[in-house]
Steps between C-alpha positions, in 0.01 A plus 500: 500500500588249770573136454185409689225658295404395149569712193195725447379501140246712312361344184413727211323353194178588324390135477346373828570136404878584467501664838309218650749243364803693613344548843452128542850417382677764710303422815628143474862617508502557869739795513291725271166666592265670248381808689290657227394511136431763235343485156618829357799731518334771710386252760845344496663826606239562765513152647879496494512823700241362741651155552874578455570153355855359465431404139241601237427247227418732208334425165569769240177511297249640745183710476563873556857556617751275315707259706817689417353823628367332812844345555672839479251652739533221759885498487509879537272491802633186661865426421488205731234325300627279217291480183522171310343506153303187403362548146451342158707771326871424427572770240797726573293808547296346781796341673714812504209741568425299810866497609522878451190542713684317780371141472731264692420203269315376200339163446278371227157349569553122476789505745466207730415519873861461616632767259235747633569426861878522442455841330284634780763400762777649290316826442416525866870449577596789269623303205407561135334183355405413145332193343730298270354650179542858627853436630588377153351811346698724730820311426432525131478881533842497654640259240372716218608826660799696380755718658561282800864616521392862540182458697558596862877538473515528877401127535778243516484198275387281793226753594380491144478118515308526830260752348425272206416216746280742698322578176432126457313514828758308696531550877835559675551140601454378136739776375758389759464142377514594123805722540664276763547785742386549858154635594665787683692594182176496303330725750789745477481500122122552508541790740763662278282448189203669666716790610659541152161473318331724761219251565354354819376159382561220255209574259626858454850370430364262235307774320786747510752244362264393224432861392883557481538201274725313732575149370 
């Protein structure tokens, strides 16, 4: 993606009015272009393969193929396409099922225009992004976890701190600010974490850490 072309977005929702509303909102953003729409999971996979969007806005409850299954298929076929879930469901099963399927972010319907636009830009840039309620839920999993001292013994204490902030959906710049370290140092830590956890992206790191009970 170059700096000169807008972020190409595919909208997936079974309600035409929702798609219509999102289309109007995103078109007004200037740097985001809706290139297509789909009303069910199968069409979402087909349209995504055809259009190769930068970001897919994915509802979970869809006719036919579930949004999680559609997400998994899209990510497997097109690793360069980021899937951003936008749904009403905030239960743990939905959140972590979407993350395991490869979703880059998770927002709840009701998120305001600025939040959605920010999430699309972050997802397109390769960051993991979560709405405030979802970030709190992920952090709660970490806080309630056990065995943090023995989970991933290869991680340093600082790397573990960075991983917890990644799990809260924070980007590298925010992590650098929160831990009062340089951006370059954060990037080095993130690279080391990915290597040690044997993952290639932030969402996978979050899932793996949560399953190990890291807190």
